[in-house]
C-alpha positions as CSV (number, residue, x, y, z in Angstrom):
1,M,-6.5,-13.4,-2.3
2,V,-4.4,-15.9,-0.2
3,Q,-0.8,-15.0,-0.4
4,E,2.4,-16.8,0.8
5,H,5.1,-15.0,2.7
6,C,8.8,-15.8,2.7
7,I,11.9,-14.0,3.9
8,G,14.7,-13.2,1.5
9,K,18.2,-11.6,1.7
10,I,19.6,-8.9,-0.5
11,T,22.8,-10.3,-1.9
12,D,23.7,-7.5,-4.3
13,I,22.7,-3.9,-5.2
14,S,23.8,-2.4,-8.5
15,E,24.5,1.2,-9.2
16,N,21.2,1.7,-11.0
17,G,19.2,0.4,-8.0
18,I,18.5,-3.1,-9.2
19,V,18.8,-5.7,-6.3
20,T,19.4,-9.4,-6.3
21,I,17.5,-11.2,-3.7
22,F,18.0,-14.8,-2.5
23,A,14.8,-16.3,-1.0
24,Q,13.7,-19.9,-0.2
25,L,10.2,-20.7,-1.3
26,P,8.1,-22.2,1.5
27,N,6.5,-24.7,-0.8
28,L,8.1,-25.6,-4.2
29,N,5.1,-27.6,-5.5
30,K,2.6,-24.8,-4.6
31,A,4.9,-22.3,-6.3
32,L,5.0,-24.4,-9.5
33,D,1.3,-24.9,-9.4
34,R,0.5,-21.2,-9.0
35,H,3.0,-20.1,-11.7
36,Y,4.4,-17.2,-9.6
37,D,6.1,-14.6,-11.7
38,R,5.7,-11.3,-9.8
39,V,6.3,-10.6,-6.1
40,E,5.7,-7.7,-3.8
41,I,8.8,-6.8,-1.8
42,I,8.7,-5.0,1.6
43,L,12.0,-3.4,2.6
44,P,12.2,-3.2,6.4
45,D,14.2,-0.4,8.0
46,G,17.4,-1.9,9.5
47,R,18.0,1.1,11.8
48,K,16.9,0.9,15.4
49,I,14.8,3.5,17.2
50,T,16.9,6.4,18.5
51,P,17.0,7.5,22.1
52,E,15.5,10.8,21.0
53,Q,12.6,9.1,19.2
54,R,12.0,7.0,22.3
55,R,11.9,10.1,24.5
56,K,9.4,11.7,22.2
57,C,7.2,8.7,22.2
58,Y,7.0,8.5,26.0
59,A,6.6,12.3,26.3
60,L,3.6,12.3,24.0
61,L,2.1,9.2,25.6
62,G,2.5,10.9,28.9
63,E,0.5,13.9,27.8
64,I,-2.3,11.6,26.4
65,T,-2.3,9.6,29.7
66,E,-2.8,12.7,31.8
67,F,-5.6,13.9,29.6
68,V,-7.4,10.6,29.4
69,S,-6.7,9.2,32.9
70,G,-6.1,12.4,34.9
71,I,-3.0,10.9,36.4
72,R,0.4,9.8,35.0
73,N,2.0,6.8,36.6
74,A,3.5,3.5,35.4
75,E,0.2,1.7,35.3
76,T,-1.8,4.4,33.4
77,L,1.1,5.1,31.1
78,D,1.4,1.4,30.2
79,E,-2.4,1.2,29.5
80,T,-2.2,4.3,27.2
81,K,0.8,2.9,25.4
82,S,-0.9,-0.4,24.8
83,M,-4.1,1.3,23.5
84,M,-2.3,3.7,21.2
85,K,0.0,1.0,19.8
86,W,-3.0,-1.2,18.9
87,E,-4.9,1.8,17.4
88,F,-1.8,2.6,15.3
89,I,-1.3,-1.0,14.2
90,L,-4.9,-1.4,13.2
91,H,-5.6,1.9,11.5
92,R,-2.4,3.4,10.3
93,M,-0.1,0.5,9.3
94,E,-0.4,-1.0,5.9
95,A,-2.2,-4.4,6.1
96,Q,0.9,-6.4,5.1
97,E,3.1,-4.5,7.7
98,R,0.8,-4.9,10.7
99,R,2.8,-6.4,13.5
100,L,3.5,-5.9,17.1
101,F,6.4,-3.6,17.9
102,S,8.3,-2.5,20.9
103,L,9.6,1.0,21.7
104,A,12.7,-0.7,23.0
105,N,13.9,-2.0,19.6
106,C,11.5,-1.1,16.8
107,D,13.0,0.4,13.6
108,V,13.4,4.1,12.9
109,S,10.6,4.2,10.4
110,T,8.0,2.6,12.7
111,A,9.0,5.0,15.5
112,R,8.7,8.0,13.1
113,E,5.2,6.9,12.0
114,F,4.1,6.2,15.5
115,I,5.3,9.7,16.7
116,T,3.4,11.3,13.8
117,Y,0.3,9.3,14.8
118,L,0.5,10.4,18.4
119,V,1.0,14.0,17.4
120,S,-2.0,13.9,15.1
121,F,-4.1,12.3,17.9
122,I,-3.2,15.1,20.3
123,V,-4.1,17.8,17.7
124,E,-7.4,16.1,16.8
125,N,-8.4,15.8,20.4
126,D,-7.2,19.2,21.5
127,I,-5.0,17.7,24.2
128,P,-2.8,20.3,26.0
129,T,0.9,19.7,26.1
130,K,3.7,21.1,28.2
131,I,6.1,21.3,25.3
132,P,5.0,22.7,21.9
133,L,4.1,19.8,19.6
134,I,6.3,21.1,16.8
135,E,9.3,20.3,19.0
136,Q,8.2,16.7,19.3
137,C,7.5,16.1,15.6
138,E,9.3,13.8,13.2
139,D,7.3,14.8,10.2
140,I,6.6,18.6,10.2
141,A,4.5,18.5,7.0
142,S,2.1,15.9,8.5
143,F,1.9,18.0,11.7
144,V,1.0,21.2,9.8
145,Y,-1.6,19.3,7.8
146,A,-3.2,17.9,11.0
147,C,-3.2,21.5,12.5
148,S,-4.8,22.8,9.3
149,I,-7.6,20.3,9.1
150,N,-8.3,20.9,12.9
151,R,-7.9,24.7,12.7
152,K,-5.1,24.7,15.3
153,C,-2.1,27.1,15.2
154,A,1.0,25.1,14.2
155,V,3.0,27.3,16.6
156,C,1.0,27.5,19.8
157,G,-2.1,25.3,19.3
158,K,-4.7,28.0,19.7
159,D,-7.6,28.4,17.3
160,A,-6.2,29.2,13.9
161,D,-7.0,31.2,10.7
162,V,-5.7,30.1,7.3
163,H,-2.6,32.1,6.3
164,H,-2.1,32.1,2.5
165,C,1.7,31.9,1.9
166,E,3.6,34.1,-0.6
167,G,2.7,33.1,-4.1
168,S,-0.8,31.8,-3.0
169,R,-2.1,35.0,-1.5
170,I,-5.5,36.5,-2.4
171,G,-5.3,40.1,-3.5
172,A,-6.9,43.0,-1.6
173,G,-10.6,43.6,-2.4
174,V,-11.1,40.1,-3.8
175,D,-14.0,38.0,-2.4
176,R,-12.4,35.0,-0.7
177,N,-15.6,33.0,-1.1
178,E,-15.4,33.2,-4.8
179,V,-11.6,32.4,-5.2
180,H,-10.5,28.9,-5.9
181,H,-8.2,27.7,-3.1
182,L,-7.3,24.2,-4.3
183,G,-3.5,23.9,-4.6
184,R,-2.7,27.1,-2.7
185,E,0.0,26.9,0.0
186,V,-1.2,27.8,3.5
187,L,-0.2,27.7,7.2
188,P,-2.7,27.4,10.1
189,L,-1.9,30.3,12.5
190,C,-3.6,32.0,15.4
191,R,-4.3,35.8,15.1
192,E,-1.1,36.7,16.9
193,H,1.2,34.5,14.9
194,H,-0.7,35.3,11.7
195,S,0.2,39.0,12.3
196,I,3.8,38.2,13.0
197,C,4.1,36.0,9.9
198,H,2.9,38.8,7.7
199,N,5.8,41.0,8.8
200,D,8.4,38.6,7.4
201,E,7.0,35.3,6.2
202,E,10.4,33.8,5.3
203,A,12.0,34.5,8.6
204,F,8.9,33.3,10.5
205,I,8.8,30.0,8.7
206,E,12.5,29.5,9.3
207,K,12.3,30.4,13.0
208,F,9.5,27.9,13.7
209,H,10.7,25.3,11.2
210,L,7.3,25.2,9.5
211,V,6.4,23.6,6.2
212,P,3.4,25.1,4.3
213,V,0.8,22.6,3.2
214,R,-0.9,22.6,-0.2
215,L,-4.7,22.7,0.0
216,D,-6.2,19.5,-1.3
217,E,-9.9,18.6,-1.7
218,A,-10.2,17.2,1.9
219,L,-8.8,20.4,3.4
220,C,-10.9,22.7,1.2
221,K,-14.0,20.8,2.2
222,K,-13.1,20.8,5.9
223,L,-12.2,24.5,5.9
224,K,-15.2,25.3,3.7
225,L,-13.0,26.9,1.0
226,K,-14.0,26.9,-2.7
227,K,-12.1,24.4,-4.7
């Protein structure tokens, strides 16, 4: 369906969250002919990318550049940045939000989503990093989910087992192949970190700033766990 686009300005926000928006219709006759009565509103983030977010973007792009090109310099880094930005725009942004953006002045939300995309790309492609990925994350939950679906330890990146968190654990002697896993909270951990986690799960999660993920149908299918 063909849609018109116009820019408006919020002129008032009430205590109950109702906003008043002033907007100029691009074509009054067309508006009257189409009988507009409902609109979709996109609220852009007015905050600008932070220096820390920009540093994370370039650090992650640098790791991808070295893996793909074998060398990191201004030219290869710029090529990687262009490629990853277009992939992000085409495949991760909502259709109505697809637009070019710059790491010099994009908004905080776009920077956050781009960082999450870069982190997921690195996990999916098993790209080695000098700094643990969890230290570069903006969205820990999305990172842990990416690690889970790719069977990578959320702490060190090694091959991972599924650790069932407190309240979602499977009792001793129970056949894991017959237990329903859908909805259980888990963490993807290598053998070493899995063992450490069992000693004191709460302290382990706090130390590494992890967020357990709840097994959904996609994870159960990928990990071959009974739903």
